[in-house]
N, C-alpha and C positions, 0 to 999 in steps of 0.2 A: 250592231256595232260591237266590236270586240271589247270586252271588259278590260279596264286598266289592270285588273288583277289576274288576267288570263295566264300570264307568264310567271306568276308567283311560284307555282309548284315547280316549274322547270328550274327557276333560280334556286329554290330550296334544294332540289335534287343536285344541281351542279355545285352549289357552294357547300352544302353539307357533305357532298362527295369528297371534296378536298379535305374538310375537317375529319370526316369519317376515316379516310385513308391515313391521315395523320394520327388519329386516335388509335387505330389498329397498330400502327408502327410503335406509337408511344407506349401502349399497353403491352406490346410484345417486349419492348425494352424493360418496362417496369416488371413484367413477369420474370424475366431473366434476373433482374435485380433481386426480386423476392426469393427466387430459388437460391441465389448466392447467399443472401442473408439468412434464410431459414436453415440451410445446410451448415453455415458457419456458426450461427448463434445457438441453434437448437430451440425446441419449443418454448422453454422458460424465458431465455434472453430475447428471443424473437417477440414474445408477448410483452416483455418490459419495454422494448423499443416501440412497439405499437402503442402502449399506454402513453409514452412521452409524446410521440407524434400526434396522436389523437387528442391528447389533452391540450397541447399548444394550438392545434387547429380548432379545437372546441372554443377556446378563448378568442382566437382570431375571428371566428365567425360570430361569436357572441357580441363582440364590441363593434363588428362591422355593420354597415348600413345598406348593403346590397346596392352600392352606388352605380354599378354597371347598368342596373335596370333603369335608374333615374337618368343616367347619361343617354341610354338608348332612347327612352321615351321622349325626353325634352329636347335633346339635340335634333332628333328627327322632326319634332314639332316646330322648333324655332327655325330650322333650316327651310322648312316648307314655306315659312312666312318671310324668308330672306332676311332674318334679323341676326346679323353677325355678332352684334354686341351681346345679346342674350345667349346665343349659342356658346360663345367663348366663355362668358361668365358662368354658365352651367358647368362647363368642363373644369374651370377653376374651383368651383364650389365642391365638385365631386372629389377632386384631388385633396382638397382641404379636409373634407369630412373623413376620408380614409386615413389621412395623416393623424388626425386627432384620435380616431379609434385605435390605430396601431400603437400610438404612444401610451394610451391608457391600458391597452392589453399587455404590452411589454412590461409596464410597471407592476401590474397585477401578478404576472407570472414570476417576476423577480421576487416579489414580496411573499408570495404564497407557495413557492416551489417546495420548501422544506415540509410544511404541514401537509400539503397535498400529497407528497410522496409517501408520507407515513400512512395515509388512508389506504394506499395500495400495498402496504406491508413491506415496502422496500425503500428505505431512506437513501439508498445509493443513487436513485434517479433524480434527486434534487438538482445536482449539477447539470446533467443533460437537459433538464427542463429549462433551467436558466439559459443555457447555451442556445437551445433551439428557439427561445423567445425572441432572439435577434431576427428570426425570419419574418416576424410581423413588420418590423421596420424596413427590412429589405423589400418587402412585397407591396409597399404603399402604392406605387403607381400602376400596378398590374391591372386592377379591375377596370379603371377608367380608360387606360390606354387600349386594352383589348376591346372595349366597347366601341371606341372610336374606329378601330380597324374594321369591326363588323358593320358599322354604319357606312363606312367608306367602301364596303364590298371587297375588302382585301382578305378574303378567306384563304387564298393560296399562301399569303405571307404568314397568317396565323398557323396554317398547317405546318409550314417549315419550322416556325418558332417552337411549336409544341413538340415536334420530334427532336429538335435540337436540345431543348431543356431536358428531356428524358435521356437523351444520349449522354449529355454532360453528367447527369446524376449517376447513370450506370457506370461510366468510366471512372468517375470520382470514387464511387463506392468500391469498385473493383480494385483501384489503386490502394485505398486505405486498408482494405482487407488483406491485400498482398503484403503491404509494407508494415502494418501495425497489428494485424490479426483482428479478431472480433471484439474490438473495443468500441463501446457505444459512442463515446465522445467524438472519435474520429469518423464514425459513420454519420453522425449528425453534422459534423463539419463539411462532409461531402454534400449533404442535403442543402446546407447553407450556400455553398458555392453554386449549386444549380439554381437556387432561388435568386441569387444576385445576378447571375447571367441572364435569367429569364426577364427580370425586371428591367435590366439595362437594354436588352434587345427590344422589348415592347415599347419602352420610351422612345428609342431611336426610330422604330417603325411608325409610331404614332406621329412623330415630328414630320415624317415624310408625307402625311396626308392632311396636314394643317390647312394648306391653301385650298385643297380640293373640298374640304368640309366648310370652307368659308370662315375659318377661324382667323381672328385678327390678333395683333399683339396684346398680351395680357393687360398692359397698362391702359389700353384703350377700351377695355371691357371690365370696368369695376363691378364688384358684386352688387352694388346698388342698382345696376341695370336690371336686376331681377326683382326689384321692389314689388312690382305688381304681381309677380308670379311666385314670390318666395313662400307664401302660405301654401300654395298647391304643391310646391316642390318639397317643403318640409313635411307636409302630411304624407306625401308619397314616400319619402324617406322613412318616416316613422312607421308606416304600415309595412314597408319593405323590411324594416328592421325587425318588426314583430315576426314577419314571415321568415326572415333569416335566422332569428333566434329559435324559432320552431324547427327549422331545418337543421340547425345545430344539434338539437336533441335527436332528431330522427337520423342524422348522419353520423354522429359521433358518440352519443351517450351509450349506445349498446356496448361498445368495447369497454367503456369506463365502468358500466354496471357489471359486466362480466368480470372485469378485473377486481372490482370491489367485493363481489359475492362468491367468486371462485378462487382461482389461483393463476399465476403467470402462464403455466403450461396450457391451461384451457383457453386463456386469452390468445396464446400462440395458435392453437387449433382454429379458433374462431377468426382470428386475423387472417390466417391462410385461406379459410373459406371465403372471406370477403375479398381477398386478393384475386380469387378466381371469379366470383360472381359479380363483384362491383364493376370490373372492366366491361363486362357484357352489358350491364345496365347503363354504364356511363357512355356507351356508344350512342345513347339517345341525346347526349349533351350537344354534339355538333348540330343535330337536327333542331333542338330547342333554341340554340344560339342563332341559327339562320332564320327559323320561323318567326322569332320575335320581331326583328326589324321589318320583315315582309308584312306581318299582320299589322304592325304599327302604321306602315304606309297605306295599307288597304283601309284601315280604320280612319286614317286622316282623310282619305278619298270617299269614305262612307260607301265602300263597295261591298254590299252584302253578298252578292253572288260570288265575288272573288274570295271572300273569307270562307264561305261555305265550301267552295270548290277546293280550296287549299287544305282546310282541316279534314275534309272527307278523304282526300287522297293520301294525306299523311297518315291518317288512321288505318286505311286499308293496307298501305305499304308496310306499316309497322307490324300488323298482325301476320302478314306473310313471312316476315323475317324472324319474329320473336318465337313463335311456337316451335319451329324446327331447332332453333338454338337451344331452347330449354330441354327438348327431348334428347338431343345429341349430348349435351353436357351431363344430363342425368345418367345416360347409358355409359359414358366413358369415364366418369369420375372414379369409379372403383379401381380401375387400372391406372389411370393417369396420375392421381395424387401420390400414391406411394412410389411410383416409378420416377416421378420428377422430383419430388421434395424429400423423399426418403420414407422408409417404413415407420419412422417415429411419428410421422404426421398422418398415419392412416386414420386416426379418429376424426379427422376433418372431413372424410368422405361423405358421411350422412349429412353433415352440415351443408356441404356444397349442393347435394341433391335437393335439399329443401330450399336453400336460399336463391338458387338460380331462377326459380319461378317468380321471383320479384319482377322479372322483366315484363310481366303481364300489364304493368302500368304504362308502358311506353306508348301504346296507341293513343293515349290522352296527354301526351307531352305538350300539346299546343294549348291546353286549357288556361294555364296561368298566363301565357303570353297574350292570349285574347283578352282576358280580364284586365291585365295591366294596360293594354292598348286602349281599352274602353274607359280607363280611369277608375277601375274598380279594385284598387289596391287593398281596400278594406276586406273585400271578399277573399282575395288571395291570402291575406293575413289570417282571416278566420279559418280558412281551409287548412293552412299550415299549422295553426294552433291546435285544431282538432286532431290533425294527423299526429302531432307530437304528443298530445295527451293520450291518445289511444296507444301509441307505441310505448310510452313510459309505463303505462298501466300493464300492458302485456308483458313487458320485460320484468317488472317487479313481481308479477304473479308467476310467470313461467320459469324464470331463471332459478329462484329458490326451490321450485318443485322439481324441475327437470334438468337443471344445470345448463351447460352450454347448448344442449339440444333445444332447450326451451327458448334460448335467445334466437336460434335459427327460426323456430316456429313463430316467434313474436315478430321477427323481421318480415316474414311472408305475410302474416296476418295484417300487419300495418299497410303493406302495399295493396292487399286485396281491399281493405277499407278505403284507402285513398282513391283507388280506381273507381269504386262504386260512387263515391262522392263527386269525383271529377266528371264522370259520365253524366250524372244527374245535373250538375251545375252547367256543364257545357251544353247540354240539350236545352235547358231553360234559357240560357243566354242567347243561343242561336235563334230560338223562337222569338226573342224580344228585339232582335236587331232591326227588323223592318219598322216596328213600332217606335223604336228609338230614333230612327233617322227619317221618318216621314211625318 
């Protein structure tokens, strides 16, 4: 008999294909935007803008609770049991948690903008920090709404929405640069416009799948419907928050440490290197977003063979794609970076050549999804905390000794360590699936 999970890999390929195409277009638009900003602002101002954006995003992720993971896990579970009240109450709870976190984060940024800006040696960025803090409030519905669209298998909609957000941002940045010149406040205003448009579009799209997901009117699904499950959901959110906090460190703290220990120009070089290497690594995001719901469904069905088949094929496909991308980027960086961004950014070339090899983690993109689907959020949190600790130590040791090049090596070292841990944990979990379900 054909396994219920036999078509999981085909669905992952099809759905991630939509998101992957969207991400390629979106990162193409973001690349053009970064070229415009880098050439207009120069290394130092480009670095200051990066500090503002990364600092606000740092706080946003710090106070967030990764509610999209909870929404995916528990909405899938409650739908499988046909429980519309608990499904809807879960969605309400996720929106509420994100709203509280965003409010706390915005207040922190407003209060600490001035002293924080002085840490980076430039008090002029206090105003831009306060302005961009508004993005936390604008983005409140985005995580839960996008999770609902993934559960509803609306990856084509998400693809169009992703491209649209990046197109709006590029157009807005282009307009403000042409109208007002390289003024940071106007560039940030363009970013805020894109966030608002993205949040509004995701809310509208999520409203269109309410009936398909079995969601009922909110007044008919009070939060007390989750009374029996609240402990499990809160624990999941707490562990996800630990994981999210750790990922904040691994995803944002590098720019902040480089800004603290070096100067804005070096931040500009490092930020440019990330703008080249990060989009390549982020191409794994569509795969992880699609794999998570599929693995959740297979875990609900206790389909060991389906899970193994899916994870093996994802791993094999990733290896085939990652290695050529790393080699090609390493070879072309010396010509492409000065030609595209200008000779003033030539010091970013060796950073790109080092950091692009972070893609080696992608074959194990499925590990966290599998653990969360099995209810092992604590393990994911422990892995993320270990990852963050290793990264911060590497940064604090290598940046003072080797400057911005040390930050690049720290980034690569962090991904090598995570890959080793993920491969070990993934193998052990795979071996334990039959014992768990027999």
